[in-house]
N, CA, C and O atoms as a GROMACS GRO file, in nm:
protein
  548
    1MET      N    1   0.081  -0.119   0.000
    1MET     CA    2   0.000   0.000   0.000
    1MET      C    3   0.087   0.127   0.000
    1MET      O    4   0.053   0.226  -0.065
    2THR      N    5   0.197   0.123   0.072
    2THR     CA    6   0.288   0.236   0.076
    2THR      C    7   0.350   0.260  -0.060
    2THR      O    8   0.373   0.374  -0.100
    3GLN      N    9   0.377   0.152  -0.131
    3GLN     CA   10   0.437   0.166  -0.264
    3GLN      C   11   0.337   0.227  -0.360
    3GLN      O   12   0.377   0.305  -0.448
    4ASP      N   13   0.208   0.196  -0.348
    4ASP     CA   14   0.107   0.257  -0.433
    4ASP      C   15   0.100   0.408  -0.411
    4ASP      O   16   0.086   0.485  -0.505
    5ARG      N   17   0.109   0.448  -0.285
    5ARG     CA   18   0.107   0.591  -0.254
    5ARG      C   19   0.228   0.661  -0.316
    5ARG      O   20   0.216   0.771  -0.369
    6GLY      N   21   0.341   0.598  -0.308
    6GLY     CA   22   0.463   0.655  -0.364
    6GLY      C   23   0.454   0.670  -0.514
    6GLY      O   24   0.495   0.773  -0.569
    7SER      N   25   0.400   0.570  -0.582
    7SER     CA   26   0.388   0.580  -0.728
    7SER      C   27   0.281   0.681  -0.767
    7SER      O   28   0.294   0.749  -0.869
    8ILE      N   29   0.176   0.692  -0.686
    8ILE     CA   30   0.072   0.793  -0.713
    8ILE      C   31   0.131   0.933  -0.694
    8ILE      O   32   0.105   1.022  -0.775
    9SER      N   33   0.209   0.952  -0.589
    9SER     CA   34   0.272   1.082  -0.564
    9SER      C   35   0.369   1.118  -0.677
    9SER      O   36   0.372   1.231  -0.724
   10PHE      N   37   0.447   1.020  -0.718
   10PHE     CA   38   0.542   1.042  -0.828
   10PHE      C   39   0.468   1.078  -0.957
   10PHE      O   40   0.509   1.168  -1.029
   11THR      N   41   0.359   1.006  -0.985
   11THR     CA   42   0.278   1.033  -1.104
   11THR      C   43   0.218   1.174  -1.096
   11THR      O   44   0.214   1.245  -1.196
   12ALA      N   45   0.171   1.212  -0.979
   12ALA     CA   46   0.113   1.346  -0.960
   12ALA      C   47   0.218   1.454  -0.985
   12ALA      O   48   0.190   1.556  -1.048
   13ILE      N   49   0.338   1.431  -0.935
   13ILE     CA   50   0.446   1.529  -0.955
   13ILE      C   51   0.478   1.542  -1.104
   13ILE      O   52   0.497   1.654  -1.153
   14ILE      N   53   0.484   1.431  -1.174
   14ILE     CA   54   0.512   1.434  -1.318
   14ILE      C   55   0.400   1.506  -1.393
   14ILE      O   56   0.428   1.584  -1.484
   15LEU      N   57   0.275   1.481  -1.355
   15LEU     CA   58   0.162   1.549  -1.420
   15LEU      C   59   0.165   1.700  -1.396
   15LEU      O   60   0.141   1.779  -1.487
   16ILE      N   61   0.196   1.739  -1.273
   16ILE     CA   62   0.203   1.882  -1.241
   16ILE      C   63   0.317   1.948  -1.319
   16ILE      O   64   0.300   2.057  -1.374
   17PHE      N   65   0.433   1.881  -1.325
   17PHE     CA   66   0.546   1.933  -1.400
   17PHE      C   67   0.512   1.945  -1.549
   17PHE      O   68   0.544   2.045  -1.612
   18SER      N   69   0.446   1.843  -1.604
   18SER     CA   70   0.406   1.844  -1.745
   18SER      C   71   0.307   1.957  -1.773
   18SER      O   72   0.316   2.025  -1.875
   19ALA      N   73   0.213   1.976  -1.681
   19ALA     CA   74   0.114   2.083  -1.698
   19ALA      C   75   0.182   2.220  -1.695
   19ALA      O   76   0.146   2.308  -1.773
   20SER      N   77   0.279   2.237  -1.606
   20SER     CA   78   0.348   2.367  -1.600
   20SER      C   79   0.430   2.391  -1.727
   20SER      O   80   0.435   2.503  -1.776
   21LEU      N   81   0.493   2.287  -1.780
   21LEU     CA   82   0.565   2.301  -1.908
   21LEU      C   83   0.470   2.337  -2.021
   21LEU      O   84   0.502   2.420  -2.106
   22LEU      N   85   0.353   2.275  -2.021
   22LEU     CA   86   0.252   2.304  -2.123
   22LEU      C   87   0.207   2.450  -2.113
   22LEU      O   88   0.190   2.516  -2.215
   23MET      N   89   0.188   2.500  -1.992
   23MET     CA   90   0.145   2.639  -1.974
   23MET      C   91   0.254   2.736  -2.023
   23MET      O   92   0.224   2.838  -2.086
   24VAL      N   93   0.380   2.705  -1.994
   24VAL     CA   94   0.489   2.789  -2.042
   24VAL      C   95   0.494   2.788  -2.194
   24VAL      O   96   0.512   2.892  -2.257
   25ALA      N   97   0.477   2.670  -2.254
   25ALA     CA   98   0.479   2.659  -2.400
   25ALA      C   99   0.364   2.738  -2.462
   25ALA      O  100   0.382   2.805  -2.563
   26LEU      N  101   0.245   2.730  -2.402
   26LEU     CA  102   0.130   2.805  -2.454
   26LEU      C  103   0.153   2.956  -2.440
   26LEU      O  104   0.114   3.032  -2.528
   27GLY      N  105   0.215   2.997  -2.331
   27GLY     CA  106   0.247   3.139  -2.314
   27GLY      C  107   0.344   3.187  -2.421
   27GLY      O  108   0.327   3.296  -2.475
   28GLN      N  109   0.445   3.107  -2.451
   28GLN     CA  110   0.541   3.142  -2.556
   28GLN      C  111   0.473   3.148  -2.693
   28GLN      O  112   0.501   3.237  -2.773
   29LEU      N  113   0.385   3.053  -2.718
   29LEU     CA  114   0.312   3.051  -2.845
   29LEU      C  115   0.227   3.177  -2.859
   29LEU      O  116   0.223   3.238  -2.966
   30ASN      N  117   0.160   3.217  -2.752
   30ASN     CA  118   0.078   3.338  -2.754
   30ASN      C  119   0.166   3.460  -2.781
   30ASN      O  120   0.129   3.547  -2.860
   31TYR      N  121   0.282   3.467  -2.716
   31TYR     CA  122   0.376   3.578  -2.738
   31TYR      C  123   0.420   3.582  -2.884
   31TYR      O  124   0.422   3.689  -2.946
   32LEU      N  125   0.456   3.467  -2.940
   32LEU     CA  126   0.502   3.462  -3.079
   32LEU      C  127   0.392   3.501  -3.176
   32LEU      O  128   0.418   3.568  -3.276
   33GLU      N  129   0.268   3.459  -3.148
   33GLU     CA  130   0.155   3.497  -3.234
   33GLU      C  131   0.138   3.648  -3.236
   33GLU      O  132   0.118   3.707  -3.342
   34HIS      N  133   0.147   3.711  -3.118
   34HIS     CA  134   0.133   3.857  -3.112
   34HIS      C  135   0.249   3.926  -3.184
   34HIS      O  136   0.229   4.027  -3.252
   35LYS      N  137   0.367   3.872  -3.170
   35LYS     CA  138   0.483   3.931  -3.237
   35LYS      C  139   0.469   3.921  -3.389
   35LYS      O  140   0.500   4.016  -3.460
   36VAL      N  141   0.423   3.806  -3.438
   36VAL     CA  142   0.402   3.789  -3.583
   36VAL      C  143   0.295   3.886  -3.632
   36VAL      O  144   0.310   3.946  -3.738
   37LEU      N  145   0.188   3.901  -3.556
   37LEU     CA  146   0.081   3.994  -3.594
   37LEU      C  147   0.134   4.138  -3.596
   37LEU      O  148   0.105   4.212  -3.690
   38ASP      N  149   0.210   4.177  -3.494
   38ASP     CA  150   0.267   4.311  -3.491
   38ASP      C  151   0.361   4.334  -3.609
   38ASP      O  152   0.358   4.441  -3.670
   39ASN      N  153   0.444   4.235  -3.642
   39ASN     CA  154   0.534   4.247  -3.756
   39ASN      C  155   0.457   4.258  -3.887
   39ASN      O  156   0.497   4.332  -3.976
   40SER      N  157   0.347   4.185  -3.898
   40SER     CA  158   0.265   4.190  -4.018
   40SER      C  159   0.203   4.328  -4.036
   40SER      O  160   0.200   4.383  -4.146
   41ILE      N  161   0.154   4.384  -3.927
   41ILE     CA  162   0.096   4.518  -3.932
   41ILE      C  163   0.204   4.621  -3.967
   41ILE      O  164   0.180   4.709  -4.050
   42ALA      N  165   0.321   4.609  -3.905
   42ALA     CA  166   0.431   4.702  -3.934
   42ALA      C  167   0.474   4.691  -4.080
   42ALA      O  168   0.501   4.792  -4.145
   43GLN      N  169   0.480   4.569  -4.132
   43GLN     CA  170   0.520   4.548  -4.271
   43GLN      C  171   0.419   4.612  -4.366
   43GLN      O  172   0.457   4.673  -4.466
   44LYS      N  173   0.290   4.599  -4.334
   44LYS     CA  174   0.186   4.659  -4.418
   44LYS      C  175   0.196   4.812  -4.415
   44LYS      O  176   0.183   4.877  -4.519
   45GLN      N  177   0.220   4.868  -4.297
   45GLN     CA  178   0.233   5.012  -4.286
   45GLN      C  179   0.355   5.063  -4.363
   45GLN      O  180   0.349   5.166  -4.430
   46LEU      N  181   0.466   4.989  -4.354
   46LEU     CA  182   0.586   5.028  -4.427
   46LEU      C  183   0.563   5.019  -4.577
   46LEU      O  184   0.609   5.105  -4.653
   47ARG      N  185   0.493   4.916  -4.620
   47ARG     CA  186   0.463   4.900  -4.763
   47ARG      C  187   0.380   5.018  -4.813
   47ARG      O  188   0.407   5.073  -4.920
   48GLN      N  189   0.279   5.058  -4.735
   48GLN     CA  190   0.196   5.172  -4.774
   48GLN      C  191   0.279   5.300  -4.779
   48GLN      O  192   0.260   5.384  -4.867
   49MET      N  193   0.370   5.315  -4.684
   49MET     CA  194   0.456   5.434  -4.683
   49MET      C  195   0.545   5.437  -4.807
   49MET      O  196   0.561   5.542  -4.870
   50ALA      N  197   0.602   5.322  -4.843
   50ALA     CA  198   0.688   5.315  -4.962
   50ALA      C  199   0.607   5.340  -5.088
   50ALA      O  200   0.653   5.409  -5.179
   51GLU      N  201   0.485   5.285  -5.095
   51GLU     CA  202   0.399   5.308  -5.212
   51GLU      C  203   0.365   5.455  -5.226
   51GLU      O  204   0.368   5.510  -5.336
   52PHE      N  205   0.333   5.520  -5.115
   52PHE     CA  206   0.301   5.662  -5.118
   52PHE      C  207   0.422   5.744  -5.165
   52PHE      O  208   0.408   5.834  -5.248
   53ALA      N  209   0.539   5.712  -5.111
   53ALA     CA  210   0.661   5.788  -5.145
   53ALA      C  211   0.698   5.772  -5.292
   53ALA      O  212   0.732   5.869  -5.358
   54VAL      N  213   0.691   5.649  -5.343
   54VAL     CA  214   0.729   5.627  -5.483
   54VAL      C  215   0.626   5.691  -5.576
   54VAL      O  216   0.663   5.743  -5.682
   55GLN      N  217   0.499   5.688  -5.540
   55GLN     CA  218   0.396   5.752  -5.622
   55GLN      C  219   0.413   5.903  -5.623
   55GLN      O  220   0.399   5.967  -5.727
   56ARG      N  221   0.445   5.959  -5.508
   56ARG     CA  222   0.466   6.103  -5.499
   56ARG      C  223   0.586   6.146  -5.583
   56ARG      O  224   0.581   6.247  -5.653
   57GLU      N  225   0.694   6.068  -5.576
   57GLU     CA  226   0.813   6.101  -5.656
   57GLU      C  227   0.784   6.083  -5.805
   57GLU      O  228   0.831   6.162  -5.887
   58TYR      N  229   0.708   5.980  -5.840
   58TYR     CA  230   0.670   5.958  -5.980
   58TYR      C  231   0.588   6.077  -6.031
   58TYR      O  232   0.614   6.126  -6.141
   59ASP      N  233   0.491   6.121  -5.953
   59ASP     CA  234   0.409   6.236  -5.993
   59ASP      C  235   0.496   6.361  -6.012
   59ASP      O  236   0.474   6.438  -6.106
   60ARG      N  237   0.593   6.380  -5.924
   60ARG     CA  238   0.682   6.496  -5.933
   60ARG      C  239   0.772   6.486  -6.057
   60ARG      O  240   0.787   6.583  -6.131
   61LEU      N  241   0.831   6.369  -6.078
   61LEU     CA  242   0.924   6.352  -6.190
   61LEU      C  243   0.854   6.345  -6.325
   61LEU      O  244   0.915   6.373  -6.429
   62GLU      N  245   0.728   6.308  -6.325
   62GLU     CA  246   0.652   6.304  -6.451
   62GLU      C  247   0.647   6.443  -6.514
   62GLU      O  248   0.637   6.457  -6.636
   63GLN      N  249   0.654   6.545  -6.430
   63GLN     CA  250   0.653   6.684  -6.478
   63GLN      C  251   0.792   6.729  -6.522
   63GLN      O  252   0.805   6.833  -6.587
   64ASP      N  253   0.896   6.653  -6.488
   64ASP     CA  254   1.034   6.692  -6.519
   64ASP      C  255   1.096   6.589  -6.613
   64ASP      O  256   1.186   6.514  -6.575
   65GLN      N  257   1.048   6.587  -6.737
   65GLN     CA  258   1.097   6.491  -6.836
   65GLN      C  259   1.245   6.512  -6.867
   65GLN      O  260   1.316   6.416  -6.900
   66ALA      N  261   1.293   6.635  -6.858
   66ALA     CA  262   1.434   6.663  -6.884
   66ALA      C  263   1.523   6.592  -6.783
   66ALA      O  264   1.627   6.536  -6.819
   67PHE      N  265   1.483   6.593  -6.656
   67PHE     CA  266   1.560   6.523  -6.554
   67PHE      C  267   1.562   6.373  -6.581
   67PHE      O  268   1.666   6.308  -6.570
   68LEU      N  269   1.446   6.317  -6.615
   68LEU     CA  270   1.439   6.173  -6.644
   68LEU      C  271   1.527   6.136  -6.763
   68LEU      O  272   1.595   6.034  -6.761
   69LYS      N  273   1.526   6.219  -6.867
   69LYS     CA  274   1.611   6.192  -6.984
   69LYS      C  275   1.759   6.200  -6.946
   69LYS      O  276   1.839   6.120  -6.994
   70ALA      N  277   1.794   6.295  -6.860
   70ALA     CA  278   1.934   6.307  -6.816
   70ALA      C  279   1.976   6.183  -6.737
   70ALA      O  280   2.088   6.133  -6.754
   71VAL      N  281   1.888   6.133  -6.652
   71VAL     CA  282   1.918   6.011  -6.576
   71VAL      C  283   1.943   5.896  -6.672
   71VAL      O  284   2.038   5.819  -6.654
   72LEU      N  285   1.858   5.883  -6.773
   72LEU     CA  286   1.871   5.774  -6.869
   72LEU      C  287   1.996   5.788  -6.956
   72LEU      O  288   2.072   5.693  -6.972
   73MET      N  289   2.018   5.907  -7.011
   73MET     CA  290   2.130   5.927  -7.103
   73MET      C  291   2.266   5.918  -7.034
   73MET      O  292   2.364   5.871  -7.093
   74GLU      N  293   2.271   5.962  -6.908
   74GLU     CA  294   2.397   5.959  -6.833
   74GLU      C  295   2.418   5.827  -6.759
   74GLU      O  296   2.521   5.808  -6.694
   75SER      N  297   2.322   5.737  -6.768
   75SER     CA  298   2.327   5.609  -6.695
   75SER      C  299   2.362   5.630  -6.548
   75SER      O  300   2.452   5.566  -6.494
   76ARG      N  301   2.289   5.719  -6.486
   76ARG     CA  302   2.316   5.753  -6.346
   76ARG      C  303   2.287   5.635  -6.254
   76ARG      O  304   2.189   5.563  -6.271
   77ALA      N  305   2.374   5.619  -6.157
   77ALA     CA  306   2.350   5.518  -6.053
   77ALA      C  307   2.239   5.568  -5.961
   77ALA      O  308   2.204   5.686  -5.962
   78MET      N  309   2.186   5.478  -5.882
   78MET     CA  310   2.079   5.515  -5.788
   78MET      C  311   2.128   5.622  -5.691
   78MET      O  312   2.231   5.606  -5.626
   79GLU      N  313   2.054   5.732  -5.684
   79GLU     CA  314   2.087   5.841  -5.594
   79GLU      C  315   1.963   5.880  -5.517
   79GLU      O  316   1.852   5.873  -5.570
   80PRO      N  317   1.980   5.922  -5.391
   80PRO     CA  318   1.863   5.967  -5.315
   80PRO      C  319   1.804   6.094  -5.377
   80PRO      O  320   1.877   6.184  -5.416
   81THR      N  321   1.673   6.099  -5.385
   81THR     CA  322   1.603   6.217  -5.435
   81THR      C  323   1.484   6.244  -5.345
   81THR      O  324   1.444   6.158  -5.266
   82GLY      N  325   1.428   6.359  -5.358
   82GLY     CA  326   1.306   6.391  -5.284
   82GLY      C  327   1.331   6.401  -5.134
   82GLY      O  328   1.445   6.398  -5.086
   83ASP      N  329   1.222   6.414  -5.062
   83ASP     CA  330   1.227   6.427  -4.917
   83ASP      C  331   1.230   6.289  -4.852
   83ASP      O  332   1.181   6.191  -4.908
   84VAL      N  333   1.288   6.284  -4.734
   84VAL     CA  334   1.283   6.162  -4.653
   84VAL      C  335   1.156   6.171  -4.569
   84VAL      O  336   1.138   6.265  -4.492
   85LEU      N  337   1.069   6.073  -4.585
   85LEU     CA  338   0.946   6.070  -4.505
   85LEU      C  339   0.976   6.007  -4.370
   85LEU      O  340   1.036   5.899  -4.364
   86LYS      N  341   0.936   6.073  -4.262
   86LYS     CA  342   0.955   6.018  -4.128
   86LYS      C  343   0.827   6.037  -4.049
   86LYS      O  344   0.766   6.144  -4.051
   87ASN      N  345   0.786   5.931  -3.981
   87ASN     CA  346   0.675   5.938  -3.887
   87ASN      C  347   0.689   5.825  -3.787
   87ASN      O  348   0.792   5.757  -3.784
   88GLU      N  349   0.587   5.804  -3.706
   88GLU     CA  350   0.595   5.700  -3.602
   88GLU      C  351   0.603   5.559  -3.662
   88GLU      O  352   0.643   5.465  -3.594
   89GLN      N  353   0.565   5.544  -3.788
   89GLN     CA  354   0.570   5.413  -3.854
   89GLN      C  355   0.712   5.379  -3.900
   89GLN      O  356   0.744   5.261  -3.915
   90GLY      N  357   0.796   5.479  -3.923
   90GLY     CA  358   0.932   5.455  -3.971
   90GLY      C  359   0.978   5.570  -4.058
   90GLY      O  360   0.928   5.681  -4.047
   91GLN      N  361   1.074   5.542  -4.144
   91GLN     CA  362   1.122   5.643  -4.238
   91GLN      C  363   1.138   5.581  -4.375
   91GLN      O  364   1.160   5.461  -4.389
   92CYS      N  365   1.127   5.667  -4.477
   92CYS     CA  366   1.129   5.618  -4.615
   92CYS      C  367   1.220   5.707  -4.699
   92CYS      O  368   1.208   5.829  -4.697
   93HIS      N  369   1.310   5.643  -4.773
   93HIS     CA  370   1.401   5.712  -4.865
   93HIS      C  371   1.363   5.674  -5.008
   93HIS      O  372   1.322   5.561  -5.034
   94VAL      N  373   1.376   5.771  -5.099
   94VAL     CA  374   1.345   5.746  -5.240
   94VAL      C  375   1.473   5.766  -5.321
   94VAL      O  376   1.548   5.861  -5.300
   95PHE      N  377   1.497   5.673  -5.414
   95PHE     CA  378   1.616   5.677  -5.499
   95PHE      C  379   1.570   5.676  -5.645
   95PHE      O  380   1.468   5.618  -5.679
   96VAL      N  381   1.649   5.742  -5.731
   96VAL     CA  382   1.623   5.741  -5.875
   96VAL      C  383   1.755   5.710  -5.945
   96VAL      O  384   1.860   5.762  -5.908
   97GLY      N  385   1.747   5.623  -6.046
   97GLY     CA  386   1.866   5.588  -6.122
   97GLY      C  387   1.830   5.513  -6.248
   97GLY      O  388   1.712   5.487  -6.274
   98GLU      N  389   1.932   5.479  -6.327
   98GLU     CA  390   1.911   5.407  -6.454
   98GLU      C  391   1.961   5.265  -6.440
   98GLU      O  392   2.065   5.239  -6.378
   99LYS      N  393   1.886   5.172  -6.498
   99LYS     CA  394   1.928   5.033  -6.503
   99LYS      C  395   1.865   4.966  -6.625
   99LYS      O  396   1.743   4.972  -6.643
  100ASN      N  397   1.948   4.905  -6.707
  100ASN     CA  398   1.902   4.832  -6.826
  100ASN      C  399   1.814   4.917  -6.918
  100ASN      O  400   1.713   4.868  -6.970
  101GLY      N  401   1.850   5.043  -6.937
  101GLY     CA  402   1.776   5.130  -7.027
  101GLY      C  403   1.643   5.178  -6.972
  101GLY      O  404   1.558   5.225  -7.047
  102GLN      N  405   1.625   5.166  -6.842
  102GLN     CA  406   1.502   5.212  -6.777
  102GLN      C  407   1.539   5.305  -6.663
  102GLN      O  408   1.646   5.293  -6.603
  103VAL      N  409   1.450   5.397  -6.634
  103VAL     CA  410   1.466   5.481  -6.516
  103VAL      C  411   1.388   5.413  -6.403
  103VAL      O  412   1.270   5.382  -6.417
  104ILE      N  413   1.457   5.392  -6.291
  104ILE     CA  414   1.396   5.324  -6.177
  104ILE      C  415   1.374   5.427  -6.066
  104ILE      O  416   1.465   5.501  -6.029
  105ILE      N  417   1.252   5.430  -6.014
  105ILE     CA  418   1.221   5.507  -5.893
  105ILE      C  419   1.199   5.402  -5.785
  105ILE      O  420   1.110   5.318  -5.797
  106TRP      N  421   1.278   5.408  -5.680
  106TRP     CA  422   1.280   5.302  -5.580
  106TRP      C  423   1.264   5.363  -5.442
  106TRP      O  424   1.340   5.453  -5.404
  107ALA      N  425   1.167   5.317  -5.366
  107ALA     CA  426   1.144   5.366  -5.230
  107ALA      C  427   1.169   5.253  -5.131
  107ALA      O  428   1.126   5.140  -5.151
  108VAL      N  429   1.240   5.286  -5.024
  108VAL     CA  430   1.269   5.190  -4.917
  108VAL      C  431   1.221   5.249  -4.786
  108VAL      O  432   1.270   5.353  -4.742
  109ALA      N  433   1.125   5.182  -4.724
  109ALA     CA  434   1.073   5.224  -4.594
  109ALA      C  435   1.127   5.128  -4.488
  109ALA      O  436   1.126   5.006  -4.506
  110GLU      N  437   1.175   5.184  -4.375
  110GLU     CA  438   1.237   5.102  -4.271
  110GLU      C  439   1.187   5.144  -4.133
  110GLU      O  440   1.157   5.260  -4.107
  111ARG      N  441   1.181   5.043  -4.047
  111ARG     CA  442   1.155   5.067  -3.905
  111ARG      C  443   1.216   4.951  -3.829
  111ARG      O  444   1.175   4.836  -3.847
  112GLU      N  445   1.311   4.980  -3.744
  112GLU     CA  446   1.382   4.879  -3.667
  112GLU      C  447   1.431   4.768  -3.761
  112GLU      O  448   1.516   4.794  -3.846
  113ASN      N  449   1.380   4.647  -3.747
  113ASN     CA  450   1.427   4.536  -3.830
  113ASN      C  451   1.337   4.509  -3.949
  113ASN      O  452   1.363   4.415  -4.025
  114SER      N  453   1.233   4.588  -3.968
  114SER     CA  454   1.140   4.567  -4.080
  114SER      C  455   1.174   4.660  -4.195
  114SER      O  456   1.220   4.773  -4.175
  115LYS      N  457   1.150   4.611  -4.316
  115LYS     CA  458   1.180   4.691  -4.435
  115LYS      C  459   1.079   4.655  -4.544
  115LYS      O  460   1.039   4.540  -4.558
  116ALA      N  461   1.038   4.756  -4.621
  116ALA     CA  462   0.952   4.734  -4.737
  116ALA      C  463   1.007   4.817  -4.853
  116ALA      O  464   1.058   4.927  -4.833
  117GLN      N  465   0.995   4.762  -4.974
  117GLN     CA  466   1.048   4.829  -5.092
  117GLN      C  467   0.944   4.828  -5.203
  117GLN      O  468   0.870   4.732  -5.221
  118VAL      N  469   0.939   4.939  -5.276
  118VAL     CA  470   0.851   4.950  -5.393
  118VAL      C  471   0.931   5.021  -5.501
  118VAL      O  472   1.004   5.116  -5.472
  119SER      N  473   0.917   4.976  -5.625
  119SER     CA  474   0.987   5.046  -5.733
  119SER      C  475   0.897   5.058  -5.855
  119SER      O  476   0.812   4.974  -5.881
  120TYR      N  477   0.920   5.165  -5.929
  120TYR     CA  478   0.854   5.188  -6.057
  120TYR      C  479   0.963   5.184  -6.164
  120TYR      O  480   1.073   5.236  -6.145
  121SER      N  481   0.931   5.124  -6.277
  121SER     CA  482   1.021   5.122  -6.392
  121SER      C  483   0.960   5.209  -6.502
  121SER      O  484   0.846   5.189  -6.542
  122LEU      N  485   1.038   5.305  -6.549
  122LEU     CA  486   0.992   5.396  -6.654
  122LEU      C  487   1.076   5.375  -6.779
  122LEU      O  488   1.198   5.359  -6.772
  123VAL      N  489   1.010   5.374  -6.894
  123VAL     CA  490   1.080   5.363  -7.022
  123VAL      C  491   1.037   5.479  -7.110
  123VAL      O  492   0.928   5.534  -7.095
  124LEU      N  493   1.125   5.514  -7.202
  124LEU     CA  494   1.096   5.620  -7.298
  124LEU      C  495   1.001   5.563  -7.403
  124LEU      O  496   1.025   5.455  -7.456
  125ASP      N  497   0.894   5.637  -7.435
  125ASP     CA  498   0.798   5.586  -7.534
  125ASP      C  499   0.862   5.583  -7.674
  125ASP      O  500   0.974   5.628  -7.692
  126GLU      N  501   0.788   5.529  -7.769
  126GLU     CA  502   0.843   5.506  -7.904
  126GLU      C  503   0.886   5.635  -7.974
  126GLU      O  504   0.982   5.635  -8.050
  127GLU      N  505   0.815   5.744  -7.948
  127GLU     CA  506   0.855   5.871  -8.009
  127GLU      C  507   0.975   5.932  -7.939
  127GLU      O  508   1.040   6.022  -7.993
  128GLY      N  509   1.006   5.882  -7.819
  128GLY     CA  510   1.122   5.932  -7.746
  128GLY      C  511   1.103   6.065  -7.680
  128GLY      O  512   1.201   6.133  -7.648
  129ASP      N  513   0.978   6.105  -7.657
  129ASP     CA  514   0.957   6.236  -7.596
  129ASP      C  515   0.895   6.229  -7.457
  129ASP      O  516   0.889   6.331  -7.388
  130LYS      N  517   0.849   6.112  -7.415
  130LYS     CA  518   0.784   6.104  -7.285
  130LYS      C  519   0.812   5.968  -7.221
  130LYS      O  520   0.820   5.866  -7.290
  131PHE      N  521   0.827   5.968  -7.090
  131PHE     CA  522   0.847   5.843  -7.016
  131PHE      C  523   0.712   5.785  -6.977
  131PHE      O  524   0.620   5.858  -6.938
  132VAL      N  525   0.701   5.654  -6.988
  132VAL     CA  526   0.578   5.586  -6.948
  132VAL      C  527   0.612   5.479  -6.845
  132VAL      O  528   0.723   5.425  -6.843
  133LEU      N  529   0.516   5.451  -6.761
  133LEU     CA  530   0.533   5.351  -6.656
  133LEU      C  531   0.528   5.212  -6.717
  133LEU      O  532   0.428   5.173  -6.777
  134LYS      N  533   0.636   5.137  -6.700
  134LYS     CA  534   0.642   5.001  -6.755
  134LYS      C  535   0.595   4.899  -6.652
  134LYS      O  536   0.528   4.802  -6.687
  135GLY      N  537   0.631   4.920  -6.527
  135GLY     CA  538   0.593   4.822  -6.425
  135GLY      C  539   0.617   4.873  -6.285
  135GLY      O  540   0.693   4.967  -6.262
  136MET      N  541   0.548   4.807  -6.190
  136MET     CA  542   0.562   4.838  -6.048
  136MET      C  543   0.597   4.709  -5.976
  136MET      O  544   0.539   4.604  -6.003
  137PHE      N  545   0.690   4.718  -5.885
  137PHE     CA  546   0.733   4.600  -5.811
  137PHE      C  547   0.742   4.630  -5.663
  137PHE      O  548   0.777   4.542  -5.584
   0.00000   0.00000   0.00000
């Protein structure tokens, strides 16, 4: 009878230990789920910031065809242009340069370890007098 009590006590201790490990694991899982959700929200906000910045720069440069032609003809490397956007969501830099016969407008939004990028590719139309949007990435 004493041995039964001992094995029951040992089993109870193992069950309590297992339950506490399970609770710790569930707590960690909950923490990780919240962290993934927060990162997803931050990534979406950064993406929107980059999209806004690249669209704003595109609208501005669309009016300055001479600058775009100079970028293309001189094969300029990516250089920062425009304003740096900063707010509580992060900061965003816009770059303009030439690559493979196209003018690239590229925005990079960053916050801590998160980053989002958006780029527009512009090509000279067939008449050679105006740049048109070829693609967005």
